[in-house]
N, C-alpha and C positions, 0 to 999 in steps of 0.2 A: 578212326571212327568209321564204322561200317556204313555202307550205302544201300539204298533200296533198289538193288539191281534186279534180282529175280522176282521179288515181291515187295510190297510196302511194309517196312519195319514199323514196330510200335514201341512207344516208350511213355513216360509220364514225367512229372516235375520233381518228384523226389520224396516228399514226406507223406507218411500215413499216420493215422491215429495209433498211439502206443497202447499196449495193454494197460488195464486200469491200475494194476499194482505198480507198473513202471511210471505211469502218470503221477501217482501219489508220491513216489520216491523222488522224482524229478522236482515236483512242486515243493516238497519238504526241503530239498537241497537249495532251491532258489530262495526260500524263506529263511535259510540259515538253521534249520532244525536238524537234529541228529538223524543219520540214516546208516543202516548196516551196509557199509560199502562193499563188502564181499557179496552180500545178497544182491545188491544193485548191479554189480558187474556180472554176476551169474545170470540175472534176469535179462539184462541187455543182450548178452550173447545169445540166449535162447530166443528172445523176441526178434533179434536180427535174423537168425536162421529161419524163423517162422515167416517173417514178412517177405524174405527173398523167395522162399519155397512157394509162397502163395502167388507171388507175381509170375513165377515160372509156370505154375499150375494153370494160371489164367491164359498163358500164352504170350505174355509180354516179352519182347525181344531184348530190350535194353533196360536193365533193372537197377534199382538203387538199394541202399541199406535202410531206407525208410526214415533216415535221420533219427533212429530209435533212441539214441543216448542224449539227444539235444533237447533243451526246453523250447527252442525255436530256431529259426533259420538265421537269425541276426545276433541275438544277445549271447549266444553260446561262446563267442570268442572273447568275452570279457575275462574268462578264466584262462585263456590261452595266450593273451598278450599282456606283458608286464607294462605298467604305466596307466592301465585302467584301474584306478584305486577306489572309485566310488560307483554306486549304482543309484539311479533314480527311476521312478515309475514312468512307464512309457507315456502315460497321459500327460506328464509334465514336459515331454520332449517334442511330441508331434501330434498333429491332428489333420484329418482329411476335411478339406473345406466343403465338399459336397455333402458331408455328413453333419455339418454344423446345425442345420435346421432339424435334425432328427436324433436328438440325444437319447431317445428311447431305443432306437436301433443300436446305437453304440453300446448302451447298457446291456441290451439283450445278448449281443455278441461277446462282449468282453467281461461280463460281470464275474465270471469264475476263473479268470486268468490272472497271472502275476508276472507280467512282462517287465523285467528290470533292465534298463539300458545302461551300459557302462559309460563312464565319463573319463576322458583323458586328462590326467594331471601331471604326468611326467613323460620323459622320452619313452617311446614305444619300442619294445623288442618282443620277439616271439618266444614263448616258454611252453607252448602246448604240444611239444613233440610226443610226450607219452600219451596224451589224450587222443591226438589224431592217429597215432599208431594203434591204440586200442581199437578205435573205430575201423581202421583198415584191417586189422587182424580178425576182428569179429566178422567183417564183411567177407573177407577172403575165405574164412572157414565156412561161411554159409554158401558161398559161390561154389566151393568144392563139392558140396552136397547136391546143389541144384543145377549147376552148369547152364546158365543162360547164354544167349548169343554174345552179349556185351554188358558191361556194368559201369555205373558212374556214381560218384559221391558228390553231393552239393557242398559248396562253401560260399560264404558271404563275399560280396564284391567290396573292394576298397571304398568305392563311392557311396554305397549304401551305409557302410559303417561310419564313414566321415559325416554323412548327411544327418544321421540319427544320433550319433554319440557326441555330445558337446566337447569342444576343445578348450582346455584351460592351460595349455602349455605352449603350443606352437605359435609362431608369430603371426601367421595368416593361414587362411583356409587352404591355399595351394600347397604350402609346405606340409600341412597336416595330412591331406589326402594322399600326397605322394609318399609321405612317411609310412602311411598304412599300406600302400602298395608294396613298398620294400619289405615290410614285415610279413605280409600275407604270402609272399613268395615261398616261405618255408612250408606253409600248409599245402599250397597247391603242388609244390614239388614232391612232398611226401606222398600225396595221392597218386600223382602221375608216375613217380618212380616205382610205385607198387604195381604198375601195369593197369591202372584204372583210368577211366575218363574223369576229369573234374568238371562239375557244372558250376559256373559262376552265377550265383543268384544276384541279379542286377536290376531289381525293379526301380532303382534310383534313376535309370535312364528313361523311365516312363512316368511313374507316379510322382517323381520329383517336381513336376510342374504344378502339382496341386497340393502336395503335402506341406504343411507349415511346420518347419522344424527350427531349431536354434539358429541355423544359418540361412534362413529365408531372405535376409537382407542381401546376401550374396546373389541369390537368384534374381531378386528385383533389380539390383544395381547392374549386374553383368549380363543378364538374360539367360534363360534356361539352356539354350544351345551351347553357350560358352561353358556352362557347368557340365553339361553332358560330355563335351569334348575333353574337359579336364579329367572327368571320371574315367573316360576311356584311356587317356594317357596314363593315369595311375594304374589302371588294370593292366595295360601293356607292360608297365614296370614290374608288376606282380607276376607276370607270365614269362619273364625273361628266363631263357634256358628250357622252356617247355614248348614242344611242338604244338601248333594249332590243332593238329589232328587228334590231340588228346584233350581238347577243351571244347565244351559247349556252354552256352549262356542262356539264362532264363530272364525274360522281360515280362513284367506285368504291371497292372495299374492297381495293385494291392488286392489281397484275397479276402474281400469282404462283400457281403450281399447287400450293397447299398445302391444308390442311384447311378453313380459313375457318370454323371452328366458333364464333368469337367475333364474327363480323360482326353489327353492329346491323341491325335490320329496315330495309327500304327506306323505310318511312314516316318513321322517325326521321331519315333523311337528307333526304328530300324536303320535309318541313314547314319546316325552316329555309331550305332552298334556294329554296323558293317566294317567300321574302322578298327575294331578290336581284333587282336590276334587269336581268334577262336574259329572253330570250324562250324559248329552247329548253333543255331539261334532259335530258341523256343519262345513263342509269343502267344498271347490270348487271341483266339480266332473263333471261338464257339459261342461265347456269351453274347447277349443281345446288344451290348455296347460296341462290339467289334466284329460281329459275324459278317457284316457287309464289306469288310475291308479287304477281302480277297482280291478285289478289283485293283488294288494298288499294284499288284504284280503284272498288270497289263503293260505297265511302262517302267516299273522299278525292277532293275536287273539284279538277280542274286549274284554277287561277286563269285568269280571262279574260285573253286576250292571250298566254298561254303555250302551248307545244307540248312534249309529252313525246317523247323519243327512246329508247325501250326497246331494249336490246340483245337482238336475236333470234338472234344468232350468238355463240357462245362463243369468246373469244380466248385461252383458257388450255389448250385441248385440241385434239388433231389429228384428232378425228372430224369429218368433214364433214357438217354438217346437211343433210338433204334439203330440197328446195324445199317439199315438202308440209308438213313440220314448221314451217318458217319461215312459210309462209302461215297455218297454224293459229295460231301465236303472234301474228302481226300482226292477224288477225281478232279474236282474243280482246281485244286492247287496243282495236281500233277499235270493237268493239261496246260497250265501256265508256265510252270518252271521245270517240268520233267520229273518223272517218277524217281530217278536216281538222286535228285536234288532235294528230296523231302523225306521226313520221317513223321509218322502220325503220332501226335502227342496229346497232352491234356493242358487246359488253360493254366492251372496253378496246382499247388499241393493240396492233399486231402488232410494234412495235419500240420499246418504252418506253425502253430503254437500249441503247446500242451494245453488242454482244456478249452480250446477254441475250435469248434466244429461247425462247418457249413453244411456238410453232407454226412449223413449216417454212414458209419464204416461199411455196413453190409451193402448199402446202396453204392458206395464207392467201388466195391469189388464187382458189382453188377455192371457198372459203367465200363470198367476195364475189360470185362469179358466181352461186352458188346463192341468195344474198341477193336479188339482182336478180330472178332467176326466181321466187323465192317471193313477192316483193312484187307482181309482176305477177299471179301466181295469186290472191293475196289481193285485189288490185284488181278482178279479174274477178268474184270471188265477192261482194264487197261491192257491186259495181255491180248485181248481180242483185236485191239487197234494196232498192235505191232506187226 
């Protein structure tokens, strides 16, 4: 993983809005309708090339494939892991407690989506080799045309999958999440063996304290910190044989424009996350629920070998942050942890699920252009102090 040595590097969280026709085909596949698979594969290749080129055009240093082929950052693995034989609607599996008083907001955000969560009914094994290789091949073809500084592919964490996908086979939760860790090693290894960074999407280490899922009784009985440590243990199982230098992690309190009044402090998410065998850790730092928490780094030391990727752009609102503000945010973190120990990022994704948009795609790209400009301004100011 590259460091911000000469200047502050920029990245984001991974997902972007897919083209409308790709959205339609993904939705049709989720609903079990017939899709021209040759056309789908062709359009995914083209759309991946387009989203990579656009990131590079904006000046983003560390780019992703946009998660172009996936219906969402979580449920996509249902087709890649044998033993997930059923799907249920996401509304039947989990809910955010701070959104309970606001059903009208929930409806507005999710009314057009079809998030189907897989259910474990048999022993799990990885069968998604062809699918992950397709994504890798599409991404590498796009990278050969655009040539960014570095590239990453997101993949779901074992803890998030276990927390959200009901278990009807394994004898207890610990056995279940550790089994998922063993299975996901194949996907992570495929990505890193291809010379890419893998980003572990692990909001379970943050929003798991407030989201009510099928395993909420475990959280209440054992305490959330115990569950966090178990999830990190499962992640480290999944990362066996992979250098931490090829791994980054994303933490968030869920990508929805709601009150977020029950979010745990960033310290309570970072402390267990620091135990994971990863190099970079991206976390929300721009939105109003967490923008004040830069102060945690006055006494919380970033472990040797790790890099923080604070979000300095909000992915939940359509106000475009000015470069001057972004520069101020970056300098605040750089002055606390050192420029070489941070990369400027975004709070969360711009296309977490197909048909669920918080930010107009054109505005999202405006935000990224300002992120690049703000990072350059910060780099210039920090250089004056050296």
